[in-house]
GUTORTI-477417 format. One line per 3 residues: number of its first residue (from 1); their letters; for each residue y, z, x of C-alpha. Coordinates in pm, 1 decimal, m for minus. Layout:
GUTORTI-477417
NUM> a> Y/Z/X  ...
***
This chain:
GUTORTI-477417
1> msp> m4829.8/m666.3/m1439.5  m4480.8/m459.0/m1567.8  m4166.2/m564.8/m1388.0
4> tra> m4141.6/m202.3/m1292.7  m4457.5/m183.1/m1106.4  m4424.7/m524.2/m940.0
7> lal> m4107.8/m398.9/m772.1  m4261.4/m88.1/m657.8  m4575.5/m282.6/m516.4
10> fvv> m4267.1/m541.5/m331.5  m4094.7/m229.5/m202.3  m4386.6/m57.5/m45.8
13> lla> m4529.0/m361.6/107.2  m4212.5/m446.2/285.5  m4229.3/m439.7/667.7
16> pta> m3931.5/m258.1/875.2  m3703.9/m549.5/930.0  m3524.2/m370.9/1204.7
19> saa> m3715.4/m437.4/1557.3  m3685.3/m391.4/1909.1  m3534.5/m676.6/2107.8
22> rsp> m3428.1/m566.3/2457.2  m3084.6/m670.6/2507.2  m2975.5/m881.6/2817.5
25> ghv> m2973.4/m648.3/3118.1  m3146.8/m330.6/2983.5  m3426.9/m197.7/3153.6
28> gva> m3545.3/99.6/2947.7  m3591.7/475.7/3012.0  m3901.1/422.4/3192.9
31> vca> m3740.2/235.4/3465.5  m3464.5/479.7/3468.1  m3702.2/759.5/3524.1
34> ech> m3828.7/610.3/3842.3  m3509.1/718.2/4026.4  m3378.3/986.6/3783.5
37> pae> m3686.0/1195.5/3675.3  m3469.0/1532.9/3641.1  m3209.3/1357.5/3389.5
40> tar> m3494.3/1183.7/3194.0  m3692.6/1541.5/3172.5  m3344.7/1716.0/3038.4
43> wrg> m3294.1/1394.1/2778.4  m3683.6/1443.0/2652.3  m3664.5/1601.2/2323.6
46> shh> m3273.0/1613.3/2301.3  m3083.9/1508.3/1970.3  m3027.1/1202.8/2149.4
49> dla> m3378.1/1119.0/2239.5  m3486.0/1195.3/1863.2  m3198.6/1024.2/1703.7
52> mte> m3439.5/768.5/1533.9  m3814.8/748.9/1556.8  m4112.1/549.2/1401.5
55> ase> m4249.1/770.3/1145.4  m4580.2/951.0/1284.4  m4770.9/1249.0/1322.7
58> qtv> m4588.4/1360.8/1606.2  m4214.5/1296.7/1466.3  m4239.6/1368.0/1110.1
61> lgd> m4121.6/1729.5/996.4  m4132.9/1717.8/631.4  m4417.1/1832.4/399.8
64> fad> m4586.0/1547.3/301.5  m4877.5/1728.6/137.2  m4811.1/1626.4/m220.7
67> ari> m4480.0/1816.5/m235.3  m4227.2/1772.5/m507.8  m3855.9/1817.1/m575.6
70> evh> m3651.3/1795.3/m902.0  m3277.9/1712.9/m861.1  m3060.1/1580.8/m1127.7
73> gvt> m3336.9/1526.0/m1350.3  m3552.3/1310.8/m1107.1  m3875.4/1444.9/m948.5
76> srf> m3970.6/1319.1/m625.8  m4299.3/1357.1/m451.5  m4371.7/1339.6/m92.1
79> frr> m4721.0/1253.1/16.9  m4968.9/1084.3/266.8  m5160.6/754.8/225.2
82> dgg> m5382.9/553.2/432.3  m5246.8/737.8/745.7  m4842.9/672.6/648.4
85> fyv> m4576.8/875.9/468.3  m4472.3/788.1/103.0  m4244.2/919.1/m147.5
88> dte> m4195.3/832.2/m521.9  m3855.1/831.2/m619.7  m3577.1/692.4/m824.0
91> gpd> m3491.7/320.5/m706.3  m3202.5/96.4/m781.8  m3264.3/42.3/m1122.4
94> gai> m3330.8/396.9/m1212.5  m3692.5/403.3/m1237.0  m3940.3/576.0/m1016.0
97> hty> m4107.8/349.2/m730.6  m4328.5/429.1/m436.0  m4151.8/400.3/m97.5
100> rid> m4312.4/380.8/247.4  m4128.1/595.0/515.1  m4067.1/379.1/833.3
103> ytf> m3876.4/575.0/1042.0  m3724.8/918.8/1091.1  m3378.4/1004.0/1155.2
106> gww> m3224.8/1303.2/1320.1  m3426.6/1608.0/1386.6  m3232.2/1952.1/1368.6
109> plq> m3098.3/2108.1/1164.9  m3232.8/1826.0/913.7  m3434.7/1534.2/932.1
112> qyl> m3361.2/1218.7/740.7  m3609.7/920.0/634.4  m3551.8/556.0/644.1
115> iaf> m3695.2/325.8/422.8  m3703.9/m88.9/411.9  m3524.8/m254.3/138.3
118> pgg> m3495.5/m622.6/114.6  m3227.3/m823.2/313.7  m3334.4/m635.1/634.0
121> rlq> m3155.2/m314.3/507.3  m3291.7/36.7/601.6  m3140.6/300.5/351.8
124> plg> m3169.1/661.7/435.2  m3323.6/885.0/135.6  m3080.1/1110.9/m37.5
127> iaw> m3339.3/1408.3/4.0  m3372.8/1554.0/331.2  m3606.6/1812.5/528.8
130> dar> m3460.7/2147.1/612.7  m3594.2/2182.8/983.0  m3433.3/2535.5/1042.1
133> ape> m3691.0/2833.5/1060.0  m3823.6/2978.4/709.3  m3597.4/3272.7/784.7
136> dgg> m3298.6/3077.3/795.5  m3371.8/2920.3/445.6  m3550.0/2621.2/639.7
139> qrw> m3885.5/2421.0/582.3  m3804.0/2276.4/250.2  m3710.0/1973.6/108.1
142> fhl> m3329.3/1944.6/m35.1  m3089.1/1693.4/m186.7  m2806.2/1593.5/24.1
145> ypd> m2565.4/1585.6/m264.6  m2682.9/1890.1/m482.0  m2363.8/1944.4/m719.1
148> tpl> m2314.1/1558.2/m761.9  m2565.7/1366.9/m1001.7  m2622.7/1039.6/m870.3
151> tpe> m2698.9/739.9/m1076.2  m2806.1/408.5/m900.0  m2431.3/269.0/m983.4
154> hpl> m2313.8/583.7/m760.7  m2173.2/460.6/m423.6  m2350.9/789.5/m274.1
157> hwt> m2678.6/695.2/m449.4  m2947.4/645.3/m144.1  m3009.7/281.4/m250.8
160> srd> m2637.7/166.5/m226.1  m2443.7/m49.2/m4.1  m2231.2/252.6/102.7
163> qtw> m2546.4/414.4/224.2  m2710.9/140.4/429.2  m2830.0/246.7/771.7
166> nhq> m2739.7/m108.0/930.4  m2382.6/m17.6/856.7  m2330.4/326.7/834.3
169> cae> m2567.0/481.6/1093.7  m2761.0/242.0/1314.6  m2458.6/185.2/1577.8
172> chs> m2487.1/550.7/1708.9  m2858.7/653.9/1662.1  m2992.3/340.0/1882.4
175> tgl> m2929.1/152.8/2210.1  m2830.0/m181.0/2258.7  m2781.3/m236.9/1883.2
178> rkg> m2706.1/m587.6/1737.0  m2630.3/m542.6/1364.2  m2717.6/m897.9/1292.1
181> ydl> m2571.1/m963.9/943.4  m2548.3/m1274.8/788.1  m2249.2/m1284.7/532.9
184> aed> m2365.2/m1614.3/368.7  m2692.5/m1460.2/308.1  m2568.8/m1105.9/275.5
187> ryh> m2892.0/m976.3/528.4  m2948.3/m825.3/827.8  m3159.2/m886.2/1129.5
190> ttw> m3074.9/m593.3/1297.1  m3241.4/m514.5/1653.7  m3243.2/m240.4/1947.6
193> sei> m3319.1/m222.9/2292.5  m3458.2/134.2/2231.8  m3475.4/274.1/1906.1
196> dva> m3316.1/611.8/2029.5  m2996.0/725.1/2212.5  m3130.2/630.6/2559.6
199> cea> m2986.6/611.6/2928.7  m2811.6/267.2/2894.6  m2637.2/378.2/2558.5
202> chd> m2372.4/568.3/2821.1  m2456.6/407.8/3122.8  m2455.9/52.3/2989.7
205> aga> m2734.7/m215.6/3076.5  m2906.0/m105.3/3426.1  m3068.9/m434.5/3541.1
208> thv> m2809.9/m500.3/3802.0  m2804.1/m115.5/3921.4  m3195.6/m125.4/3948.3
211> aea> m3200.9/m447.4/4154.9  m2954.2/m300.9/4376.5  m3165.8/24.5/4397.1
214> rav> m3489.0/m156.2/4484.2  m3302.1/m385.2/4733.6  m3170.6/m67.8/4918.7
217> aag> m3521.7/101.3/4907.3  m3691.5/m221.9/5060.4  m3476.1/m224.7/5348.5
220> pgq> m3179.3/m471.2/5425.7  m3004.8/m429.2/5064.5  m2684.4/m233.8/5049.9
223> wsa> m2535.2/m72.2/4742.9  m2203.2/m231.6/4613.7  m1897.8/m34.5/4531.6
226> tkg> m2005.0/21.4/4161.7  m2392.3/67.0/4231.9  m2425.0/m234.0/4015.6
229> lrv> m2314.0/m25.2/3705.0  m2004.7/m152.2/3499.7  m1952.8/187.3/3340.6
232> dlr> m1880.1/461.8/3594.7  m1885.1/833.7/3394.4  m1877.3/1038.4/3734.3
235> drd> m1529.7/1172.8/3827.8  m1457.1/1018.4/4180.2  m1102.2/1163.5/4227.1
238> ggh> m1248.6/1526.6/4413.6  m1101.8/1726.4/4138.2  m1229.0/2039.6/4040.8
241> wvi> m1134.9/2372.1/3819.4  m992.8/2660.3/3991.0  m807.8/2981.0/3848.0
244> dpe> m454.3/2943.1/3905.0  m359.7/3309.2/4100.3  1.8/3318.7/3944.0
247> hgl> m112.8/3281.4/3580.4  m447.0/3368.1/3602.0  m529.1/3030.7/3380.9
250> prr> m774.2/2761.1/3472.2  m632.3/2422.1/3623.1  m774.9/2126.3/3761.0
253> tva> m673.9/2056.2/4123.3  m638.3/1682.3/4059.7  m519.6/1580.7/3714.9
256> rta> m741.3/1381.0/3526.0  m671.7/1021.6/3469.7  m993.4/858.2/3414.6
259> qhe> m1096.6/847.7/3047.4  m1434.6/663.8/3058.9  m1662.6/961.6/2961.8
262> ldt> m1442.5/1061.6/2690.8  m1410.5/692.4/2509.2  m1808.5/659.9/2592.7
265> car> m1872.5/976.3/2360.2  m1600.3/894.5/2132.1  m1760.7/554.2/2041.6
268> cha> m2007.3/790.8/1812.8  m1847.2/1143.5/1815.3  m1558.1/1032.8/1607.0
271> rrg> m1459.9/932.8/1246.7  m1368.1/576.7/1318.7  m1405.6/193.3/1201.7
274> lih> m1579.6/m62.5/1399.3  m1354.4/m360.3/1451.5  m1553.5/m550.0/1753.6
277> edp> m1936.1/m544.0/1795.1  m1972.0/m466.3/2174.3  m2210.5/m215.0/2277.0
280> tpg> m2066.0/m177.5/2631.8  m1972.3/208.5/2661.8  m1686.3/328.5/2896.2
283> qpl> m1405.1/88.8/2765.9  m1124.2/235.5/2555.5  m1227.5/309.2/2228.7
286> gqt> m934.5/108.6/2078.9  m1116.4/m210.1/2202.8  m1409.1/m168.4/1982.5
289> hrl> m1311.0/96.2/1701.4  m1009.8/233.2/1520.3  m962.7/631.3/1523.3
292> all> m907.5/784.8/1171.1  m602.2/986.9/1167.7  m512.1/1321.2/1048.7
295> epg> m552.0/1211.4/670.4  m563.7/1382.7/360.8  m918.6/1443.9/251.3
298> ryh> m1022.1/1427.5/620.6  m820.6/1692.2/789.9  m603.1/1967.8/678.4
301> pdg> m253.8/1913.6/739.6  m265.3/2147.6/1054.7  m561.5/1936.5/1196.3
304> qil> m852.3/2126.8/1092.5  m1159.1/1945.5/1008.0  m1216.9/1922.5/639.7
307> dev> m1439.6/1616.7/558.0  m1701.2/1518.2/823.0  m1477.5/1382.2/1093.8
310> fvh> m1716.4/1478.1/1404.5  m1573.3/1564.8/1726.8  m1318.6/1352.8/1917.1
313> gsf> m1011.1/1359.5/1642.1  m1023.9/1714.7/1688.4  m1073.6/1748.6/2039.7
316> iqs> m763.6/1544.3/2126.9  m548.2/1781.3/1958.5  m632.7/2060.2/2190.4
319> rmy> m476.9/2197.7/2492.1  m809.3/2170.8/2674.0  m801.2/1778.9/2618.1
322> rhg> m424.9/1799.4/2757.5  m496.2/1983.3/3065.1  m803.8/1744.7/3143.2
325> vtc> m1107.0/1910.2/3028.2  m1383.8/1639.5/2938.1  m1734.0/1666.4/2724.9
328> sdc> m1934.1/1728.3/3032.5  m1709.6/2019.6/3134.2  m1898.9/2193.8/2860.5
331> hdp> m2190.3/2022.4/2767.1  m2491.9/1892.6/2993.8  m2459.2/1525.2/2905.9
334> hdl> m2833.2/1502.2/2921.6  m2995.7/1757.6/2733.7  m2635.0/1811.0/2534.9
337> qpr> m2686.4/2175.0/2548.8  m2403.7/2394.1/2654.5  m2387.3/2456.2/3013.6
340> apg> m2408.9/2824.2/2982.2  m2524.2/3081.4/2682.2  m2240.2/3199.3/2449.2
343> nav> m1951.8/3315.5/2621.1  m2033.0/3229.8/2967.3  m1976.9/2853.0/2912.4
346> car> m1617.3/2951.1/2839.7  m1610.9/3190.9/3149.0  m1693.1/2914.2/3378.2
349> cht> m1301.5/2856.5/3363.2  m1159.9/3157.2/3170.7  m1240.7/3469.8/3364.9
352> atr> m1456.7/3695.2/3168.5  m1276.0/4013.5/3286.8  m966.2/3897.8/3108.1
355> yda> m1095.3/3702.9/2822.5  m1461.8/3826.1/2745.0  m1322.6/4171.9/2681.8
358> pah> m1247.0/4391.1/2366.0  m877.3/4406.6/2521.9  m858.8/4036.3/2462.3
361> hhh> m1084.8/3975.8/2131.5  m1045.4/4312.4/1998.7  m1394.9/4318.8/1837.0
364> pag> m1677.1/4545.8/1963.0  m1834.5/4381.4/2246.2  m2168.0/4194.3/2186.5
367> ssg> m2072.8/4115.6/1818.2  m2007.9/3801.2/1649.9  m1641.7/3838.8/1621.7
370> aac> m1630.2/3880.0/2011.5  m1775.5/3513.5/2026.3  m1507.5/3283.6/2181.2
373> vac> m1610.8/3014.1/1934.1  m1571.1/3226.1/1633.4  m1201.6/3234.4/1688.0
376> hmp> m1155.2/2920.3/1845.4  m1413.7/2689.0/1734.7  m1474.1/2796.4/1360.7
379> qrr> m1774.8/2613.6/1195.4  m1765.4/2409.6/877.5  m2112.0/2292.7/707.0
382> ymv> m2171.1/1941.3/604.5  m2479.4/1804.8/458.6  m2546.0/2116.0/308.2
385> ide> m2693.4/2266.7/596.5  m2540.9/2147.9/905.6  m2266.4/2357.9/1079.5
388> rad> m2014.8/2189.2/1283.0  m1768.4/2347.9/1533.1  m1400.0/2248.6/1505.5
391> hsl> m1327.9/2100.2/1880.9  m950.3/2126.2/1835.5  m1015.0/2488.7/2022.7
394> rip> m721.9/2644.1/1852.2  m567.5/2985.5/1824.7  m600.8/3133.6/1455.7
397> rpd> m287.9/3062.6/1242.6  m346.5/3277.7/937.8  34.5/3240.7/911.2
400> lsr> m30.8/2867.2/828.5  m295.4/2967.6/560.5  m33.2/3176.0/381.0
403> tlg> 238.5/2861.5/385.3  13.9/2559.4/387.7  m303.2/2660.1/240.8
406> tpn> m523.5/2570.8/553.2  m810.8/2789.9/659.6  m798.2/3021.6/951.1
409> acn> m1072.4/3181.9/1181.7  m991.2/3549.1/1095.2  m1038.4/3532.0/723.2
412> qch> m1310.9/3285.5/740.9  m1505.1/3622.2/857.7  m1305.7/3857.9/689.6
415> qdr> m1308.1/3717.9/346.3  m1222.2/4018.7/173.1  m852.0/4054.9/335.7
418> dpa> m555.6/3795.1/309.6  m394.1/3586.4/536.9  m92.4/3828.1/565.3
421> wae> m340.9/4117.2/687.4  m486.4/3884.8/947.4  m132.5/3767.2/1059.9
424> aal> 6.8/4136.4/1107.3  m340.3/4212.5/1307.5  m254.7/3904.4/1548.0
427> trw> 96.9/4019.1/1569.8  m1.8/4396.7/1644.7  m261.0/4281.5/1921.2
430> ygt> m74.2/3999.9/2079.8  299.1/4043.6/1991.3  505.4/3734.3/1879.3
433> rpe> 398.2/3417.6/2059.8  611.6/3122.7/2125.1  355.7/2901.1/2017.0
436> ras> 337.8/3052.2/1670.5  714.0/2930.2/1630.5  624.0/2605.7/1493.3
439> hfg> 304.7/2385.3/1426.1  289.8/2025.8/1355.3  95.0/2092.5/1038.9
442> evl> 403.2/2222.3/873.5  569.7/1860.5/925.5  269.9/1668.8/803.5
445> hag> 219.7/1917.6/510.7  577.5/1846.0/404.8  535.2/1478.1/453.3
448> rhd> 201.2/1467.9/265.2  407.2/1614.3/m39.2  748.9/1398.1/m9.4
451> pra> 740.4/1149.4/264.1  1105.1/1045.3/189.6  1241.4/1438.6/207.2
454> aep> 1030.1/1463.5/527.7  1131.2/1140.4/701.8  1389.5/1323.1/932.5
457> rll> 1098.4/1555.5/1059.7  845.4/1325.5/1059.5  1032.5/1088.7/1296.5
460> rla> 1109.9/1402.0/1527.1  723.7/1478.2/1530.6  626.2/1096.2/1622.1
463> adr> 896.9/1086.1/1871.5  763.6/1423.5/2075.3  536.6/1367.5/2343.1
466> aqp> 437.2/1726.6/2364.0  247.7/1696.7/2079.4  m93.5/1542.3/2028.6
469> aia> m67.7/1162.6/1995.0  m316.8/1173.8/1683.9  m59.8/1426.2/1516.0
472> ras> 219.7/1171.8/1596.6  27.7/867.9/1468.2  m18.6/1082.9/1161.6
475> ald> 350.0/1144.2/1113.5  420.8/765.1/1110.0  143.7/680.5/886.9
478> llr> 289.4/916.8/616.4  602.8/675.8/651.8  442.1/361.9/565.6
481> gap> 607.2/195.5/265.8  936.5/69.9/214.1  1136.5/m42.9/539.8
484> npr> 1415.9/196.5/626.8  1672.7/70.6/887.5  1705.1/451.5/981.5
487> rel> 1380.2/442.9/1147.6  1437.4/127.3/1353.4  1563.2/299.7/1665.8
490> tlr> 1265.2/541.2/1693.3  992.3/303.8/1607.5  1131.6/70.0/1882.7
493> rll> 1074.3/345.2/2141.1  722.3/420.5/1998.6  596.5/51.7/2012.6
496> dds> 625.6/125.1/2406.5  458.3/466.8/2382.4  190.8/526.1/2645.3
499> dpl> m78.0/617.8/2366.4  m239.3/303.8/2182.4  m277.6/556.7/1843.0
502> vra> 121.3/585.4/1847.3  152.8/233.4/1911.5  m61.4/110.4/1629.3
505> aal> 108.0/371.1/1399.3  444.7/253.2/1464.4  330.2/m90.5/1388.8
508> dal> 208.7/25.3/1051.1  542.1/181.1/959.1  692.6/m169.6/999.0
511> aga> 503.4/m255.8/691.2  786.2/m467.2/474.0  997.4/m526.7/739.1
514> daa> 1228.1/m863.9/758.4  1131.8/m1138.9/945.4  1393.0/m1076.1/1218.9
517> tlr> 1269.9/m706.6/1256.4  903.7/m842.6/1281.1  1010.6/m1098.7/1550.6
520> ala> 1184.4/m857.2/1757.7  923.6/m547.6/1727.1  577.6/m658.2/1598.3
523> lpr> 542.2/m1012.2/1786.8  521.9/m890.9/2116.4  283.1/m623.2/2067.1
526> ldd> 32.5/m945.0/2014.8  m11.5/m916.3/2376.0  m127.9/m503.9/2389.4
529> pvr> m399.2/m428.5/2612.7  m587.8/m255.0/2337.2  m730.4/m441.1/2055.1
532> avr> m684.4/m178.8/1779.1  m312.9/m230.0/1864.7  m301.5/m608.7/1841.8
535> mia> m486.6/m606.3/1509.7  m197.4/m403.1/1329.8  45.3/m636.0/1526.3
538> arr> m131.3/m944.7/1384.2  m139.7/m776.6/1039.8  221.7/m711.9/1060.1
541> vap> 347.0/m1048.9/1146.0  139.4/m1232.5/884.1  436.5/m1323.4/692.9
544> laa> 607.3/m1516.1/991.2  291.1/m1740.5/958.4  438.0/m1912.8/653.9
547> tpr> 747.1/m2014.8/832.3  727.3/m2009.9/1225.4  1001.0/m2093.4/1441.0
550> daa> 856.2/m2387.3/1638.1  481.5/m2499.2/1719.8  438.4/m2268.0/1992.7
553> ear> 514.9/m1957.4/1783.8  259.0/m2162.5/1509.9  m3.2/m2159.4/1752.3
556> rle> 60.1/m1776.0/1856.5  39.9/m1671.9/1523.7  m252.4/m1874.9/1416.7
559> qal> m453.7/m1730.6/1714.9  m345.3/m1369.1/1583.7  m454.1/m1421.2/1237.1
562> ddy> m784.0/m1537.9/1339.3  m827.1/m1220.1/1565.9  m724.3/m1009.1/1281.6
565> rat> m980.4/m1184.0/1073.4  m1273.8/m1121.3/1360.4  m1192.2/m728.4/1349.9
568> qla> m1233.3/m747.2/962.9  m1561.9/m930.9/1020.5  m1695.6/m726.3/1245.1
571> tae> m1799.3/m535.4/915.8  m1834.6/m840.9/715.5  m2072.6/m661.9/489.0
574> rpe> m1802.5/m440.2/344.7  m1598.8/m578.3/46.7  m1300.7/m343.3/185.7
577> shl> m1267.8/m602.1/499.1  m1246.2/m929.2/250.6  m998.2/m731.5/76.8
580> nig> m812.2/m701.2/398.7  m844.4/m1039.9/471.7  m711.6/m1144.4/153.0
583> lle> m407.3/m936.1/178.9  m367.5/m1070.0/538.6  m375.3/m1452.0/353.5
586> lda> m131.2/m1335.9/87.1  126.7/m1229.1/320.5  91.5/m1554.6/520.1
589> rrp> 145.9/m1722.0/185.0  m211.8/m1854.3/163.3  m319.5/m1765.0/m226.4
592> eaa> m638.7/m2024.4/m198.4  m750.9/m1855.6/88.0  m681.8/m1488.1/m49.7
595> era> m874.5/m1548.5/m358.9  m1167.7/m1668.2/m180.8  m1156.4/m1353.8/22.0
598> yrt> m1149.6/m1140.3/m297.6  m1425.6/m1324.1/m443.3  m1645.2/m1250.6/m141.3
601> alr> m1567.2/m907.5/m182.1  m1677.6/m917.1/m525.5  m1995.2/m1105.1/m447.8
604> ldp> m2081.9/m824.3/m210.7  m2005.5/m547.7/m459.3  m1952.7/m667.3/m829.7
607> gfv> m1811.2/m319.6/m881.6  m1541.7/m349.8/m624.1  m1242.2/m243.2/m830.9
610> pgy> m968.1/m356.1/m604.4  m1122.8/m680.6/m586.0  m1071.2/m755.1/m941.1
613> vnl> m703.1/m613.7/m944.6  m595.4/m823.1/m633.8  m795.4/m1136.1/m779.9
616> adi> m609.3/m1093.8/m1101.1  m267.7/m1061.8/m924.7  m308.3/m1386.6/m752.3
619> qra> m416.8/m1551.3/m1075.5  m119.2/m1426.9/m1242.0  113.6/m1515.8/m964.1
622> lgr> m29.0/m1905.3/m977.6  46.8/m1893.9/m1364.0  m326.1/m1852.1/m1472.4
625> nae> m230.0/m1550.3/m1695.8  m532.3/m1589.2/m1930.2  m781.8/m1609.4/m1627.6
628> aer> m618.9/m1279.6/m1483.0  m675.0/m1068.4/m1820.7  m1060.6/m1223.8/m1799.7
631> tlr> m1116.8/m1123.1/m1446.5  m971.8/m761.7/m1529.3  m1179.8/m723.2/m1849.8
634> qgl> m1486.0/m839.0/m1638.9  m1408.3/m557.0/m1391.0  m1402.1/m307.3/m1683.3
637> vqr> m1747.9/m428.6/m1797.6  m1857.1/m336.0/m1454.7  m1650.0/m13.1/m1404.8
640> pea> m1526.5/96.4/m1735.6  m1411.3/436.6/m1601.1  m1180.0/270.2/m1341.6
643> atl> m838.8/362.8/m1430.7  m665.0/144.6/m1191.1  m807.2/m173.3/m1414.2
646> hha> m707.7/m21.2/m1716.8  m372.4/m14.0/m1586.7  m372.2/m338.9/m1440.1
649> lgl> m490.9/m488.0/m1760.4  m217.7/m277.9/m1932.3  44.4/m450.2/m1700.0
652> ali> m96.2/m766.3/m1789.7  m70.1/m743.4/m2153.7  280.2/m596.7/m2110.6
655> rqq> 374.6/m977.8/m1930.2  219.7/m1113.7/m2242.9  459.6/m914.3/m2487.4
658> rwp> 135.7/m766.2/m2647.0  276.7/m430.5/m2653.6  32.3/m226.0/m2902.3
661> aav> m271.5/m363.1/m2671.3  m86.1/m272.3/m2361.3  m2.6/78.9/m2477.3
664> eal> m397.7/107.2/m2559.1  m506.2/0.3/m2206.7  m218.2/201.6/m2035.8
667> gha> m336.7/514.9/m2223.3  m726.9/456.4/m2112.4  m556.5/463.2/m1752.9
670> ahl> m347.2/801.2/m1794.6  m648.0/953.5/m1995.9  m878.8/877.3/m1697.6
673> apd> m645.2/964.2/m1424.2  m415.7/1233.8/m1552.6  m286.0/1318.0/m1214.3
676> nar> m134.2/971.4/m1135.1  234.7/989.8/m1241.0  257.5/620.2/m1202.9
679> hay> 17.4/572.2/m1466.9  179.5/818.2/m1698.1  534.4/640.0/m1621.4
682> vlg> 442.7/310.7/m1721.9  265.4/438.8/m2016.5  584.6/597.4/m2138.3
685> laq> 798.2/291.2/m2076.2  532.7/89.5/m2284.2  537.4/338.3/m2569.2
688> ara> 902.9/301.4/m2568.5  921.8/m51.6/m2571.1  643.9/m77.2/m2846.3
691> gep> 874.7/162.8/m3072.5  731.9/489.6/m2998.6  1032.6/670.9/m2851.2
694> eta> 899.3/1045.2/m2941.6  559.1/969.7/m2798.7  721.1/838.1/m2510.7
697> lat> 922.7/1126.8/m2455.5  631.4/1372.4/m2492.2  422.4/1119.6/m2246.3
700> lra> 704.3/1137.5/m2000.3  767.7/1534.0/m2027.3  400.1/1616.5/m1980.7
703> aqr> 374.2/1408.6/m1662.7  706.1/1566.5/m1525.7  570.6/1904.9/m1586.8
706> rhp> 242.3/1823.9/m1354.3  486.5/1617.1/m1117.9  827.3/1822.3/m1130.1
709> edr> 973.2/1623.3/m809.1  895.7/1292.8/m932.1  1234.9/1120.3/m958.7
712> dll> 1084.2/820.0/m1144.4  983.6/1025.9/m1449.9  1301.1/1235.9/m1465.1
715> vai> 1519.0/949.7/m1447.3  1300.0/771.1/m1719.4  1310.0/1084.5/m1946.7
718> vdl> 1700.7/1104.4/m1904.1  1737.9/705.6/m2000.9  1514.0/719.7/m2297.7
721> arr> 1661.4/1064.4/m2416.4  2020.0/926.4/m2380.8  1932.5/586.0/m2554.8
724> hge> 1785.6/783.0/m2854.5  2055.3/1040.3/m2915.3  1876.4/1314.4/m2728.1
727> qql> 2218.9/1402.3/m2524.4  2118.7/1794.1/m2470.0  1756.5/1671.7/m2339.7
730> ald> 1904.0/1399.1/m2112.0  2155.7/1636.1/m1982.9  1861.9/1917.1/m1895.1
733> yat> 1680.0/1650.6/m1685.1  1988.5/1501.4/m1532.2  2031.3/1841.7/m1407.7
736> klq> 1692.2/1884.3/m1254.4  1705.3/1520.2/m1104.3  2051.1/1659.7/m941.3
739> rlg> 1859.0/1950.8/m800.1  1637.9/1738.6/m599.0  1923.0/1610.1/m407.2
742> pp> 1963.5/1268.1/m274.0  1663.9/1037.8/m240.5
***
């Protein structure tokens, strides 16, 4: 039997290794339905109910009648055999294998399929079924990455570690999930209480609640204050929404203070990272996850969605959130549908005569442009066909499109017009509005391009409590880097901010601070009530562990480092987690422990570039230069296209005074990453040191044209031109440097 055929049979015969195992205290939907039949009926058939199911005649939507699709040169065939569902497609070795479909994943507008792999992994197939109606383009197979050729080595290939269900998806598609990852064996034994998102995913384990209910029904028993539930998702403050007669705007009769519902929903409806595996809903998000900020590549600078960031990070930017709106004000929490169709859901709080009228929206009544969501919740398409609404509920800002290049709802529909046209129309309809005077996006945009120049504005934004906390934290995130005493007064205040996002970002901004500053500002935050803040505090105080003041501080620091390691080991299967542990150990001056962490990262993923770079750096620091060079070359065998590895190798060769070889390696880095100004800068300096000043000047000048505000490039050109007799050239570039102003 050939090795390829043997692998095919092995995969086909794998039984699903994720399984049901009732978590302590969980009772299941059937028991909940005994007393809550109406809620259960609404939940049946919802996206939560169908989040994941066993593959069967009733649950598989895709065409398995010998259907075929060809993508990126690979033909996949979907077929039935012996009552099961199968696919012939490309496996991790690049060959075609036969795989059994074990589970469905999702329902509409697309359905994915999970396949069991060795090590307890479930992998979602990269080809999905379009569940929409034929007239909408559905009822077809399609590839989730149609424009990206995916070899088995690519991190987006369906068999890769980055696509593993146990880590990427499982937590939010099943109830009472226990990941069960074993780092030593690099395998999972994942279990769930219920395969889908059922009652106890939001309400927590119901055994105590059921026991109390049955005792009350039997006679002498009585309810406790919490009715046996650790999570209370119902408002108990008596508040409700009314229309303010003075302004005609909705307001809540009692300011909302409870966040249990929002935090419960945010555990899954947010772009976030796991820091503590605890399925208990209702607790603050920061106890179990760290929320992604408005980072480049994920959000536009004005906070609009860019990458797939789900809902929470957008919603907490909104005025709705600040005024107390919560998820269930608009959505039924059981069937997940809006509480009313179309504009009627908004009219529950915003009077229809005022807002659902041409005088407000300036579009024909009943047209697509008259829909509230068209202007205030524009959609963006992910996973090829899945349209997601931006929940920041913003007023369209075509003026920001003109200055920042961000999208706006007006031009999303009127694509034949420019932002200036849309801006003029809004001014004509609504006049000059105060809220259009400025926007945090303008500050974040400036900070993304030149954080040093934008620092005063970023600090003002971070300190402005009238702005969304996620925007304030994002401003601080742009200031990470070399410490600056000018920031300290602002950071001192922000470390006591009421929002944990801001406190965590202020701690991150202390990276590189001296020991006295860390003791004064970061050390007290080890007692923060929110885990996500404590983990950043622990990361910042790691350098103090190398020289503690006394035994009490040493114990406190060791506990903090242990707690930080635990947050990283919540995702122990990820090489990035061990990289973070290595960086912690390095700051604590424990190079041997850092080296072990980097080697663990490379054991998990032999193609993990930062692991090679950081491991080689430790080896160099310990005087093992030849070993460091071997490490980098081993990395290049795995990832020959990694500019970072070529650059690191070039630096290693510079330290050995091997200039021609260094120039060659650095040249590869600059060629592979032409937009990286640092790569070009170091290459130019190396070329000059190797006796090629003309080539060096050409390299530096070409890079400066791509990065006209890069001071390092300008300084290097001035210095090199002056030393080689190019006085006029030096003067020209010195003038450019002067125009940039002080750093």
